[in-house]
VOTI-452624 format. One record per residue (C-alpha): x, y, z. Coordinates in steps of 0.5 Angstrom, whole numbers, plus 500, padded with zeros to 3 digits. Example, Ala and Ser with C-alpha at 12.3 -4.5 7.8 and 13.67 -1.06 7.14 Angstrom:
residues 2
c1 | c2 | c3
525 | 491 | 516
527 | 498 | 514
END
This chain:
residues 130
c1 | c2 | c3
500 | 500 | 500
502 | 507 | 498
505 | 511 | 503
500 | 517 | 502
495 | 512 | 503
496 | 514 | 511
495 | 521 | 509
488 | 519 | 506
487 | 514 | 512
488 | 521 | 517
484 | 526 | 513
477 | 521 | 514
478 | 520 | 521
480 | 528 | 522
473 | 529 | 517
470 | 524 | 522
472 | 527 | 529
470 | 534 | 526
464 | 531 | 525
462 | 527 | 532
465 | 533 | 535
460 | 538 | 532
455 | 533 | 533
457 | 532 | 540
457 | 540 | 542
450 | 541 | 539
447 | 534 | 542
451 | 535 | 549
454 | 529 | 548
460 | 531 | 552
456 | 532 | 559
450 | 526 | 558
456 | 521 | 556
462 | 520 | 561
466 | 516 | 556
465 | 521 | 550
470 | 525 | 551
475 | 519 | 553
474 | 516 | 545
475 | 523 | 542
481 | 523 | 545
483 | 517 | 543
481 | 519 | 535
485 | 525 | 535
492 | 521 | 538
490 | 515 | 533
489 | 522 | 527
495 | 526 | 530
499 | 519 | 531
498 | 517 | 523
499 | 525 | 521
505 | 525 | 526
508 | 518 | 522
507 | 520 | 515
511 | 527 | 516
517 | 524 | 520
517 | 518 | 516
521 | 514 | 521
525 | 508 | 519
523 | 503 | 524
517 | 502 | 528
520 | 503 | 535
522 | 510 | 533
516 | 511 | 530
512 | 508 | 536
518 | 513 | 541
516 | 520 | 536
509 | 518 | 535
508 | 518 | 542
512 | 523 | 545
509 | 528 | 540
502 | 526 | 541
504 | 528 | 550
506 | 534 | 548
501 | 536 | 544
496 | 533 | 550
499 | 536 | 554
497 | 543 | 551
491 | 542 | 550
490 | 540 | 557
493 | 547 | 558
489 | 551 | 554
482 | 547 | 557
484 | 549 | 564
487 | 557 | 562
480 | 558 | 559
476 | 554 | 563
473 | 549 | 558
473 | 543 | 562
469 | 544 | 569
469 | 538 | 572
471 | 537 | 580
475 | 531 | 578
480 | 535 | 573
486 | 531 | 574
483 | 525 | 573
480 | 527 | 567
487 | 530 | 564
490 | 524 | 566
485 | 520 | 562
485 | 524 | 557
492 | 524 | 556
492 | 516 | 556
486 | 516 | 551
491 | 521 | 546
498 | 516 | 547
494 | 509 | 546
491 | 514 | 540
499 | 514 | 537
500 | 507 | 539
494 | 505 | 535
497 | 509 | 528
504 | 507 | 529
501 | 499 | 530
496 | 500 | 524
502 | 505 | 519
506 | 497 | 521
501 | 493 | 518
501 | 498 | 512
508 | 499 | 511
510 | 493 | 505
514 | 488 | 508
519 | 488 | 504
521 | 495 | 506
522 | 492 | 514
529 | 494 | 515
530 | 491 | 522
527 | 485 | 526
524 | 490 | 531
518 | 490 | 529
END
């Protein structure tokens, strides 16, 4: 499969993420379903991980998973600081919610790396560290 297919997959998931967010805002899903925010962070981590792997083009699975996780963790921390500063998250258990959000971001990035490694042609694998 072509390397650009990761970009197409990320774009499709990004459209789904945006659609789910607008639906959630319209119907108050973030407040009705406790798990909706976690699902959205997982999906955002998946999209971000795919984009990171596509742009960075690491040569091994271990490099891609490390780079994607570190980048998504940094992006997730910046997002959580943004939520805190602008009082977007108004939960009483903010630190527990933040921890779950960051874990979901990292898991999404790891899933993106696994997906990307499965899409890579087997002949291009240079080392057995997969």
